[in-house]
BAZA-960194 format. One record per atom (N, C-alpha, C, O): residue number from 1; residue in one letter; atom name; z, y, x. Coordinates in steps of 0.05 Angstrom, whole numbers, plus 5000, padded with zeros to 4 digits. Example, Ala and Ser with C-alpha at 12.3 -4.5 7.8 and 13.67 -1.06 7.14 Angstrom:
vexlum/romar/kedo/Z/Y/X
1/a/N/5156/4886/5264
1/a/CA/5156/4910/5246
1/a/C/5156/4934/5264
1/a/O/5169/4934/5285
2/s/N/5142/4955/5257
2/s/CA/5143/4979/5273
2/s/C/5157/5001/5258
2/s/O/5161/5023/5268
This chain:
vexlum/romar/kedo/Z/Y/X
1/m/N/0592/6011/2591
1/m/CA/0602/5985/2598
1/m/C/0632/5985/2597
1/m/O/0645/6002/2609
2/p/N/0644/5966/2582
2/p/CA/0673/5964/2582
2/p/C/0685/5958/2609
2/p/O/0671/5946/2626
3/e/N/0710/5965/2613
3/e/CA/0724/5960/2638
3/e/C/0727/5930/2643
3/e/O/0726/5922/2666
4/s/N/0732/5914/2622
4/s/CA/0736/5886/2626
4/s/C/0729/5871/2600
4/s/O/0725/5884/2579
5/p/N/0727/5845/2601
5/p/CA/0722/5829/2577
5/p/C/0744/5831/2556
5/p/O/0740/5825/2533
6/d/N/0768/5840/2565
6/d/CA/0791/5842/2547
6/d/C/0792/5867/2530
6/d/O/0809/5869/2512
7/v/N/0774/5885/2535
7/v/CA/0773/5910/2519
7/v/C/0765/5904/2491
7/v/O/0746/5889/2486
8/d/N/0779/5915/2471
8/d/CA/0773/5911/2443
8/d/C/0747/5927/2437
8/d/O/0747/5951/2435
9/r/N/0725/5912/2433
9/r/CA/0699/5924/2429
9/r/C/0697/5940/2403
9/r/O/0684/5961/2403
10/e/N/0710/5931/2382
10/e/CA/0710/5945/2357
10/e/C/0724/5972/2360
10/e/O/0714/5993/2349
11/a/N/0746/5973/2374
11/a/CA/0761/5998/2379
11/a/C/0744/6016/2397
11/a/O/0743/6041/2393
12/l/N/0730/6004/2416
12/l/CA/0713/6020/2434
12/l/C/0690/6032/2419
12/l/O/0682/6055/2423
13/k/N/0678/6017/2401
13/k/CA/0656/6027/2384
13/k/C/0666/6051/2367
13/k/O/0652/6071/2365
14/a/N/0690/6048/2356
14/a/CA/0701/6070/2340
14/a/C/0706/6095/2357
14/a/O/0701/6117/2348
15/a/N/0715/6091/2382
15/a/CA/0720/6114/2400
15/a/C/0693/6127/2407
15/a/O/0692/6152/2409
16/v/N/0672/6112/2411
16/v/CA/0646/6123/2418
16/v/C/0636/6139/2394
16/v/O/0626/6162/2398
17/k/N/0639/6128/2370
17/k/CA/0630/6143/2346
17/k/C/0646/6169/2342
17/k/O/0635/6188/2331
18/a/N/0671/6169/2350
18/a/CA/0687/6193/2347
18/a/C/0680/6214/2368
18/a/O/0684/6238/2364
19/a/N/0670/6205/2391
19/a/CA/0664/6223/2413
19/a/C/0637/6236/2411
19/a/O/0634/6260/2417
20/v/N/0617/6221/2401
20/v/CA/0590/6232/2399
20/v/C/0577/6221/2373
20/v/O/0586/6202/2362
21/q/N/0556/6235/2364
21/q/CA/0542/6227/2340
21/q/C/0524/6203/2347
21/q/O/0505/6206/2362
22/v/N/0530/6180/2336
22/v/CA/0516/6155/2342
22/v/C/0499/6146/2319
22/v/O/0508/6146/2296
23/d/N/0474/6139/2324
23/d/CA/0456/6128/2303
23/d/C/0459/6098/2301
23/d/O/0457/6087/2279
24/d/N/0464/6084/2324
24/d/CA/0466/6055/2324
24/d/C/0481/6046/2349
24/d/O/0478/6058/2370
25/i/N/0497/6025/2347
25/i/CA/0510/6013/2370
25/i/C/0504/5983/2369
25/i/O/0509/5970/2348
26/r/N/0495/5972/2391
26/r/CA/0490/5943/2392
26/r/C/0504/5932/2416
26/r/O/0509/5946/2436
27/e/N/0511/5906/2414
27/e/CA/0524/5892/2436
27/e/C/0503/5876/2451
27/e/O/0486/5863/2439
28/e/N/0506/5876/2478
28/e/CA/0488/5860/2494
28/e/C/0504/5845/2515
28/e/O/0516/5857/2533
29/p/N/0505/5818/2512
29/p/CA/0520/5802/2532
29/p/C/0509/5806/2560
29/p/O/0485/5805/2564
30/i/N/0527/5810/2579
30/i/CA/0518/5814/2607
30/i/C/0523/5789/2624
30/i/O/0506/5780/2638
31/g/N/0547/5778/2621
31/g/CA/0555/5754/2636
31/g/C/0585/5756/2643
31/g/O/0597/5777/2642
32/f/N/0596/5733/2648
32/f/CA/0625/5731/2655
32/f/C/0642/5743/2633
32/f/O/0664/5753/2639
33/g/N/0633/5741/2608
33/g/CA/0649/5751/2586
33/g/C/0645/5781/2580
33/g/O/0655/5791/2560
34/l/N/0631/5795/2597
34/l/CA/0626/5823/2593
34/l/C/0604/5827/2572
34/l/O/0583/5814/2573
35/v/N/0608/5846/2554
35/v/CA/0588/5853/2534
35/v/C/0585/5883/2535
35/v/O/0603/5898/2531
36/a/N/0560/5892/2541
36/a/CA/0554/5920/2542
36/a/C/0549/5931/2514
36/a/O/0539/5916/2497
37/l/N/0557/5956/2509
37/l/CA/0551/5969/2484
37/l/C/0528/5988/2489
37/l/O/0530/6005/2507
38/k/N/0507/5985/2474
38/k/CA/0484/6002/2477
38/k/C/0482/6020/2452
38/k/O/0481/6009/2429
39/a/N/0483/6046/2455
39/a/CA/0484/6064/2433
39/a/C/0459/6081/2432
39/a/O/0449/6090/2453
40/a/N/0448/6085/2408
40/a/CA/0426/6103/2404
40/a/C/0438/6130/2395
40/a/O/0451/6131/2374
41/i/N/0433/6150/2411
41/i/CA/0445/6176/2406
41/i/C/0423/6197/2407
41/i/O/0408/6199/2426
42/v/N/0421/6214/2387
42/v/CA/0402/6236/2387
42/v/C/0417/6261/2395
42/v/O/0437/6268/2383
43/v/N/0407/6274/2415
43/v/CA/0420/6299/2425
43/v/C/0400/6322/2422
43/v/O/0376/6318/2422
44/p/N/0410/6347/2420
44/p/CA/0392/6370/2418
44/p/C/0375/6372/2444
44/p/O/0384/6365/2466
45/d/N/0352/6384/2441
45/d/CA/0334/6388/2463
45/d/C/0342/6414/2478
45/d/O/0330/6435/2475
46/k/N/0363/6411/2494
46/k/CA/0372/6434/2510
46/k/C/0381/6424/2537
46/k/O/0388/6400/2540
47/a/N/0380/6441/2556
47/a/CA/0387/6433/2584
47/a/C/0416/6423/2585
47/a/O/0434/6436/2574
48/g/N/0420/6401/2597
48/g/CA/0447/6390/2601
48/g/C/0458/6373/2579
48/g/O/0480/6362/2582
49/a/N/0445/6372/2556
49/a/CA/0455/6357/2533
49/a/C/0459/6327/2540
49/a/O/0480/6316/2533
50/p/N/0440/6314/2553
50/p/CA/0445/6285/2559
50/p/C/0469/6282/2578
50/p/O/0485/6263/2575
51/d/N/0472/6300/2597
51/d/CA/0495/6299/2615
51/d/C/0522/6302/2601
51/d/O/0542/6290/2608
52/e/N/0522/6319/2581
52/e/CA/0546/6324/2565
52/e/C/0554/6299/2550
52/e/O/0577/6292/2548
53/v/N/0534/6284/2539
53/v/CA/0539/6260/2524
53/v/C/0550/6239/2543
53/v/O/0570/6225/2537
54/e/N/0537/6236/2566
54/e/CA/0546/6216/2586
54/e/C/0575/6222/2595
54/e/O/0591/6204/2597
55/a/N/0581/6247/2600
55/a/CA/0608/6255/2608
55/a/C/0628/6249/2586
55/a/O/0651/6239/2592
56/a/N/0621/6254/2561
56/a/CA/0639/6249/2538
56/a/C/0645/6219/2536
56/a/O/0668/6211/2531
57/l/N/0624/6202/2540
57/l/CA/0628/6173/2539
57/l/C/0645/6163/2562
57/l/O/0661/6144/2558
58/q/N/0642/6174/2585
58/q/CA/0657/6165/2608
58/q/C/0687/6172/2606
58/q/O/0704/6161/2620
59/q/N/0694/6191/2589
59/q/CA/0722/6199/2585
59/q/C/0737/6180/2566
59/q/O/0762/6182/2565
60/i/N/0723/6163/2553
60/i/CA/0736/6145/2534
60/i/C/0751/6123/2548
60/i/O/0741/6111/2567
61/e/N/0776/6119/2540
61/e/CA/0792/6098/2552
61/e/C/0779/6071/2547
61/e/O/0772/6064/2524
62/g/N/0777/6055/2568
62/g/CA/0765/6028/2566
62/g/C/0736/6028/2574
62/g/O/0724/6006/2576
63/v/N/0724/6051/2580
63/v/CA/0697/6053/2589
63/v/C/0696/6054/2620
63/v/O/0708/6071/2632
64/a/N/0683/6034/2632
64/a/CA/0680/6034/2661
64/a/C/0657/6051/2670
64/a/O/0659/6065/2690
65/s/N/0635/6051/2654
65/s/CA/0612/6068/2662
65/s/C/0595/6073/2637
65/s/O/0595/6058/2618
66/a/N/0581/6095/2638
66/a/CA/0562/6102/2617
66/a/C/0537/6114/2630
66/a/O/0539/6130/2649
67/e/N/0514/6105/2621
67/e/CA/0489/6116/2633
67/e/C/0468/6117/2611
67/e/O/0468/6102/2592
68/i/N/0449/6136/2615
68/i/CA/0426/6138/2598
68/i/C/0405/6120/2609
68/i/O/0397/6122/2632
69/i/N/0396/6101/2592
69/i/CA/0375/6082/2602
69/i/C/0348/6089/2591
69/i/O/0328/6079/2601
70/e/N/0346/6106/2571
70/e/CA/0321/6115/2561
70/e/C/0324/6142/2548
70/e/O/0344/6147/2535
71/s/N/0304/6159/2551
71/s/CA/0304/6186/2539
71/s/C/0276/6193/2531
71/s/O/0257/6188/2546
72/t/N/0274/6203/2507
72/t/CA/0247/6211/2496
72/t/C/0251/6235/2478
72/t/O/0273/6239/2467
73/l/N/0230/6250/2473
73/l/CA/0230/6271/2454
73/l/C/0225/6261/2426
73/l/O/0209/6242/2422
74/v/N/0238/6272/2406
74/v/CA/0234/6263/2378
74/v/C/0216/6283/2364
74/v/O/0210/6279/2340
């Protein structure tokens, strides 16, 4: 979730792609001008991998929060 509606979403998408391997990023309007970025990310099946991705995303400037909303085995 971006910090505010003023965050440049295209720059944020580029930062996400630079931080982790992304298969797809979609925008989802939340309200009050906020637009969430939902990313499809495939991570290796090892302990702690999802937490590492979440931590990497939270370190990006302009990101207020990052969370895993779905996880499945491929």
